[in-house]
C-alpha positions, 0 to 999 in steps of 0.5 A: 385245530391239532389232530392227534393220531393214536398209535395202536399196538396189536398187543403189548409184550408180556411182563411179569405178573400179567399171567394171572388171567383167570378163566380166559386162560382156556380161551383159544381165540385169546391165545391166537390174538396174543400170538398174532400180536407178538408175531406182528410186533416182531414182523414190524420190527424186522421189516421197518427198514423195508417200507413194505407191508406183509400184504405187499411182500405176499404179492411180490412173492406170489407174482415172482412164483407165478409169472404172468399171474392175473389179479384174480388169481392173485386175489384167490391165492391171497384169500382177499377181495379183488378191490383190496388186491388191486389197491396193493398192486397199484401201490406196488406198480406206482413204486415200480415193483410190479408191471401189468401187461396184456396176458399172452393167453387171455387178451381180456386179462392183465398179467402181473410180473416183477420189475428189476426193482420188485425182484430187488425188494423181494430179495431184501424182504426174503432175508427179513422173512428168514430172520422173522421165521428163525425167531418164530421157529426157535420156540418149536422143534421141527416136528412141532413147527410142522404140527403148528402149521397143520393146526393153524391151517385147520382154522383158516381153511 
């Protein structure tokens, strides 16, 4: 039996003639979904060579910014449940990017740190992120970018 796996896109790119959408034009959530889809498509294109997900890059970045961070601290900063965070950490550990050691300040906790491979992966990812950010920010002035971040923060806080 052959199983076919459907590839789903978050959204499809804008094409001429698709802008007559009627009343849905005023729905904020619709525009957030379209913006997320466009940003995600570009992110995936920019990161396709890295074999890293957005969440994995976020973990690498946070561990780099907060050496010896515990998984619970990582979960809180990522606003994700501990089980999901643990799964991401395990994948990164298996790839040799992250190591867990006993915490120096609390023997009950494990501290996370990057390995040399993790630092290298993060450097590469940061270059791709800068490219992706240039693409996003090219649509706005610096003031509009600051305002956009402020407005989006209101939604997710």
